[in-house]
N, C-alpha and C positions, 0 to 999 in steps of 0.2 A: 504494500500500500504506500509506504514511504517512497519507494522507487517510482511508482506511478505518479505520485504528486510532484516529485522533483522534475520528472520528464515533462509533465503537463504544465506545471505552474512555475517551475524554477525554484531557486533557493530564496534569494532576496532580490527584489527588483533592482536591476543595475549592477548586481555583484558579478564581477568578471575575473577576480583574482583566485581562480580555482586551484592553481598549483602553489603549494607551500603557503596558502592563505595570505599571499601578498608579500612574503619574505623576499629579500633581494636574491638575485641570481649572480653567480660568479661569471667570469669571462667566458668559461667553457660550457656552462650549463644553460640550456634553453628550456622554455616551458614545454611540458609534455603535450603532444598533439592530441586532438580530439579523436574519437573512434573512427570517424569518416576519413580524416586525414591519415590516420595510422594505417587504415585498410588500403587506401589508394596508393600510399607510398611504400607499402611493405615490400613489394617486389623490387622496386628501385633500390631500397635500402639494402636488401640482401645482395643485389648485384654489386653495389658499391663496396659493401663490406668484403665480399668474396674477392673482388678485383683488387682491393687494397691489401687483403691478407695474403692472398695466394699469387701475387705478382711474381715475375721471374726475378728473384733476388739472388739466385745462386751465382749468376755471372757478374754481379755487381761487386767487384773487389776494388775498392777505391784506395784503401790505405794499406800500404805495404807493411808487413810485420804484425798487423792486427787481424785476428781471425774474424771474418765476417761471413754472413750468410748462415743458413740453418745447418744444424747438425743432422745426423742420419735419421733420428726419430722424426724431426721436423720435415725432412725431405719426403719421408713416407707419407706423412700427414698431408702435405701439399699435393703429392701425386694422387692420393685418393680423391681429393676434392676436384682436381682437374679431370679425373676419370668420370666424376659425377656429372660433368657437363656433356658427356657423350650421349649418343642416342640410346634410349631405353629399348625401343622396339622399332624396326623398320616398317614402313607401310602406312596404312590409312589411320592407325590409332596413334601415330606419333604426336600429332598436334594436340590431341585431347590429353594424352599423358603428360606432355610438356606443360600444358596449362595447369594441370593438377599438381604435378611433381616436377618442377623445372630442372632440378639438379639430381634426379634419382637415377640409379642404375642398379638393377637387381643382379646379385651374384648368382652364378649357375650351380652352386653347391653350398651345402650347409657349412662345410669347412671354410670356403672362401668368405662366406658371410661373417663367420666368427673371426677370421683374420682381419677383415675390414674393421670390425668393431675394436679389435685389439690395437690395430695401427692408429685408430682414432683416439685411443686412450680411454675407451669406454668399457673395457672388459673388467671382469672380477675374478677373484681366485676362490676356489672351493677348498676350504680347510676343514678336515674332519675333526670332530671333537668327541671327548668322552661323554657318554650318556649321563654321567653324574657330575659333569662340569669340572672334573679334576684337572685335565690337561687338554692341550691341543695336539693333535698328531701332526706336528709342524717342526721344522728345523731338526733338532737331535732326535725327536720322537716320530719323525715322518714315516719310518719303516716299521713301527710297532703295530702289532695286531691286537694287543690288549693294553689297557691303561696301566701304567707303571705305579699308580697310586692305589686304585681300588680293584684292579684286575678285570674290570668289565671289558667285554669284547668291543672292538671297533666296528664290527659288522653285524648285520642281521640277515637271515636267510629269507628270501622271498620266492614263493613257489609260483611258477607260471603254468596255469591250467591248460593253455593251448599246446605247448610243446612238452609239458611235463618235466620242465627243467627247474633247477633251483639255482638262483643267482644270489651273490652277496652284494649288499648295498650298505653304505655307511649309516650308522644309527643317527648321527647328528652332524650337520654340515653348517659351518660358518661361511657366509658370503662376504668376502673382503674386497673392497674396491681400492686398489693401490692409489696412494696420494700423489706421488711424484709426477706421473704422466698427466694428471689432471691439472696440477699447478703449472706444469710446463705449457699445456695447451692454452692457458689464459694469456700468455705473453706472445702467442703466435699471431694474434690479431692486434693491429695497432690501436684500435679503439679501446679494447679491454686492457691492453698494456698501459695506455695512458690512464685509464680509470684506476689501475692498481697503485698509482702514485698520488691519488686524491688526497690522502691524509697528510701529504708533505707539500703538495703544490697548490691545492685549492682550499685547504682548511682556513677558516677565519680565526685569527688569534685576537679575541676580544673579551676573554674571561667567561664566556658562556659555555655551557656543557651541551654540545650537540652530538658528539661522537666519542667513542672510547678514547680517541687520541687526545681529547681535552681533559681526561681524567688523570688522577694521581698515579694509578697503577701503571698506565702506559708510560707516563713521563719517568716514573721510577725505573721501569724496565729499560728505557733508553739510556738513563744515566749509568746503570749498572753494566750495560752491554753496548758501548758506543760503536764498536765495529759492526754490530748487527744494525744499529740505527742509522749508520752512515749511508746505507743504500736503501732508498725508499721502496725498492722493488721486493725486498725481503718480506715474506708473508707472515702475518699475525693471525692466529686462528683461535676460535673458541669451540669448545666441545659440549654437545648437549645430547641427552638420551632420555627416553621414556618408553614405557611399554604400551602396546595397543593390541586390540583384538582384531586380527585381519578378516574375521569371518562375519563381521557386522551383525552379530547376534549375541545377546547376553546369556543365552542358554548353553553356549559352549565356553568353557573356561580355557582360554588360551591367551598367552602373553608373548608377543614377539617384540624384540627391542631393537629398533634402528638407532645407530649412532651417527649424529650429524656434525658437520664442521662448518662454522661460519667464517667468512673471509672478511676481516675488519680493515683491510687496505682500502676497500671500496667506500663510497660515500654512504651516509646514513640512509638515504632513500633507495639505495640499490643493494646494500649488503644483506638485507633481510628478505629480499625477493626470493621466491622459491627456486628460480633458475640459477641463483648464485649461492645457494646452500648446498653443500656437497654431502651426499650419502657416503659414509665411510665404511660401514658394515651393517649387516643384518644378523642379529643374534637370534637363533631359532628358539621356538617355544618347546613344549607347551607351557612352561612355567618361567617365572622371572629368574634371571641368573643371580640376583641379589649380590652378595659379596663376591661371588665368583665371576663377576663381570670383568675383573682384572685378567682372568685367564683368556677371555676373548679379545681384550684390548692389546694383547702382546704384539701382534703384527703392526698395529698403528703406532704403539710406543716405540718399537724398533725403528720404524720409518721416520718418525719425528726426531728420534735421537740422531739418525744418520743425516737428516736434513739440517740439524743444528750443527753437528760437529764437522761434517764433510761438505754438505751441500750437493746440488745437482746442476750439471751444465744445462743451461736453458737458453733458447734462442729468443731474442727480443726483437719484435717486428718494427719497433720505433727506431732503434739505433742500428738495426741490421747487423747485430753482433751477438755473440753468446756471452753470457755472464754466469757466475756461480751463485745460484739462488739458494738462500737459506730460509727456514721457516721455524716458527716458535709457537707453542701452545700457551696462551696467556692465562686462560681460566676455564672452568666448567660452568655450565648453567643447567639447573634441574629443579624439580619440585623438592619438597622437604624429605620425602621418603627416598628418592633417588640420590639426594645429597649424601646420605649415609653410604650408599653403594659407591659413589664416586670419590668421596673424601676419606672414607675409612672410619669416621667418627659416628658412633651410634646415635641415632636421633630418637631413641626410646630409653626409658628408665630414668635414673636419677640425674644423669648428666646429658640430657637431651639437647641442650642449647649449644650449638657449636661456637657461638660468640662468647657466652659466659664460660664455656668449657668446664673446668673443674670447680668453678665458683657458682655453678647453676643452683639457684634457690628452688628446691623442690620439696614436696610433701605428699606422702601417700595417703589417699582417702580410702579407708578400709571398707566403708559401706558401698561406695560405687566401684571400688577396686580399680581406681584410676590414679595416675600421678598428676598432681596439681603443681603448677609452676608459678611462683610468686617473686617478689623482690624486683619487679621491673622499674620501680620508681628510683632505683639507684642510678639510673641514667639521667634523671632530672638534675637541674642545677642545684648546688649545695644549699641555696637559700630558698628553694621552692617550698611552699606551705604544705604540699603533700608529704614531704619527708618527716614532718612533725605530726601528721594526722594519723593517730593511732586507731581511732574509732572506725574510720572508713576502710581500714585494711586488716591487719592481723594483730592489733593491740600492741604494736611495737613501733618505735620511731626508727627511721632508716637513716643511718649516717655512714654507710659503707661507700667506698669509692667504686665507680662503675668498672666492671672487669674489662680487660683488654683481650682481644683475640690472640691465640697462640701464633707465634711466628714460625716460619719454616724451620729455623734452626732449633727452636724449642721442641717442635714435633719430632725432628730427627733424633734429638737427644732422648726424648721419651721412648722412641721406638728403636733405640739402638740394638736391643737384644730381642726385638719382636720377630716371631717366626710366622710367616703367612702359611695358613693351612686352607686349601681350597678343596671343593668337592662336597656333594650332598651326603657322602658316607662318613664324614668326619663326626666325631663326638660333639654333642652340644656343649658349648662353653658356658661356664657359670658367670653370669654377668657381674655378680657382686664381687667376685675375686679378680676378675680380669680387667675391670675398669671400662672406660667408654670406647677404647680403640678396638676395632674389628680387624684391621689390617694396615699395612703400610702401602700407600698407593701413589703411583705416578712419580715418585721421587727418584726413579731411574733417570728422568730427564735432568740434565746437569743444572739447569737454571730454575727448576721448579721450586726448590726450597727458598730461593730469594724473591720469588714473585710476591708482590704485596697483596694481591687479591686472587686467591686460588680457586675458591668455590663460591658460586653465586646461586641465589634463589630466583626463580623466574617470576616475572611481574604478575602473570595471570593468576597464579594461586594466591599470592599475597593480596592483590587488588580485589579479586572477586570472592574466592572461597572464604578467606578470613573475614573480609568485610561482611559477607552474608552471615557468617557465624556470629559475629559481634552484634549485628543488627537483630538477628533472630533471638539472641539472648536478651538484649535490652528490651525488645518488644514482646518477649515471651511468645514467639510464634511456635505453635505445636510442631514437633519434629525437627526443629532447628536449634 
């Protein structure tokens, strides 16, 4: 109904500043076109981008002693797009097919189709996993037929009724999308290559917070790693994950966990678009990996470690040269339950607050059998009247200093002798004796301990769910 009213009557009479609500544009940014303009210019835009991206740059060797032009992976990529301009079918259907798919070419075998996808950097790797989430059959464990932790078989037998044969298939398969070729592909187009420098060339420095580059965590990372910050093309990433039911029905209990990567080099109005968010892996169900998510993150962590320490040779379409690209993971983003999986700090029990950590003020309510968390007024200014208001709270005045989050160095010191144990067959740990830590996580990355902000809570759950719960409590709404 709202959409119909907007189309028929408009928003406000005379209002024309639809893009950014009237905010200023930088020299390179232009207002977004309308749907009609976008549709009419779509074909021309694709032609221009392809011509710009896949021009003949191999023969352009202008500076002696400097390596220019694409490397072998980029050459294969360019060759595929040039082949895409060839005729799909000869004969009377050619014009019709060209109109619908102007750059399409159908491979004549499934093998060739997979090869095209791989050369485009769109392939994924199948990595077998233990059914109890103990290990991945990967690297040193690649040739094992049974899990080295719980002994479970890597395979299950499937009987084919047609030919009466029994075949072995893996019990659990992780789909992993390699990160390096996808980052390399971004710089093969001059337009996206320029966009990757936005945080350095287009960002306004006026004290306002528009982008993670304006935040303290980003600036602190730059000061600690000046060599990484010197090249604006080095990629900064955020990791997010959550479970969902792919079967669109609540009658089936199934939880599949995609792991997504956000590219923060891009402008704030493009970095969160779906086409710019990278799917890193799909962790199979039917249940949540919980603390064992670290087992599945191993290939990504290994690749991120290599991208930080070694880098990867990447062709830049803007400079027509190759450079050594590096990448870093700045933080994770999740809801509160997934934060425990990604950070290693338990979000249940006596020490559920990751900010207050060991100073969490909690009390067990024996009748409701729930944990109650108090003491939030310690974060108020020391002269706030609530700090002396005993009657409204727990009959105690509050004079404690607000707790500070644990630093990476403090966490490493606490977990110096901590031994990670993964898999569903492990014995249940006793929460009272073992404290709030479930595991040591992501600290294999050399820079992770010095990151100022490692784990974030997403806005949606804080803004909507918690607000709904508070309003439901204040207004005494049944069921809320």
